[in-house]
C-alpha positions as CSV (number, residue, x, y, z in Angstrom):
1,M,0.0,0.0,0.0
2,L,2.8,2.4,0.8
3,F,4.4,1.8,-2.5
4,G,1.1,2.4,-4.4
5,I,0.4,5.6,-2.5
6,T,3.9,6.9,-3.2
7,K,3.8,5.9,-6.9
8,Y,0.2,6.9,-7.8
9,G,-0.7,9.4,-5.1
10,L,-3.4,9.1,-2.4
11,L,-6.2,8.0,-4.8
12,P,-9.7,8.4,-3.5
13,G,-11.6,5.1,-3.7
14,K,-8.4,3.0,-3.7
15,Y,-6.3,4.2,-0.7
16,A,-8.8,6.6,0.8
17,P,-12.6,7.1,1.0
18,P,-14.2,8.1,-2.3
19,D,-14.6,11.8,-1.3
20,Y,-11.2,12.2,0.4
21,R,-9.1,15.1,-0.8
22,S,-5.3,15.1,-0.4
23,D,-2.3,17.0,-1.6
24,M,-0.2,13.7,-1.8
25,P,1.4,13.8,-5.2
26,A,2.1,10.8,-7.4
27,F,5.9,10.2,-7.9
28,M,5.4,7.9,-10.9
29,G,7.0,10.3,-13.3
30,A,9.7,11.5,-10.9
31,L,11.0,8.3,-9.3
32,S,11.6,4.7,-10.7
33,D,10.1,1.8,-8.8
34,E,13.5,1.0,-7.4
35,E,13.9,4.6,-6.1
36,I,10.5,4.4,-4.5
37,W,11.4,1.2,-2.7
38,A,14.7,2.7,-1.6
39,V,12.9,5.8,-0.2
40,L,10.4,3.6,1.7
41,A,13.2,1.5,3.1
42,Y,15.0,4.6,4.3
43,I,11.9,5.9,6.0
44,K,11.1,2.5,7.6
45,S,14.6,2.4,9.0
46,F,13.6,5.1,11.4
47,W,10.5,3.2,12.6
48,P,10.7,1.4,16.0
49,Q,11.2,-2.4,15.7
50,E,7.7,-3.1,16.9
51,L,6.2,-1.0,14.1
52,R,8.4,-2.6,11.5
53,Q,7.3,-6.0,12.6
54,A,3.6,-5.0,12.7
55,Q,3.9,-3.7,9.1
56,R,5.7,-7.0,8.0
57,D,2.9,-9.0,9.6
58,L,0.2,-7.0,7.9
59,T,2.0,-7.3,4.5
60,L,2.2,-11.1,4.9
61,H,-1.5,-11.4,5.7
62,R,-2.4,-9.5,2.5
63,Q,-0.4,-11.6,0.2
């Protein structure tokens, strides 16, 4: 989900309620997929271990 929001922006109906308004831009034209993953990895490196584990668990349940 974090990758999709970063690449495509915070799309109403997909990542937010249908009438949700956000200034979250899409980075699809500015960053490659590899660069997006690298940015997310960098941000996650500052998360506490418990939060990183919870996000991993959530990701595994969605696959």
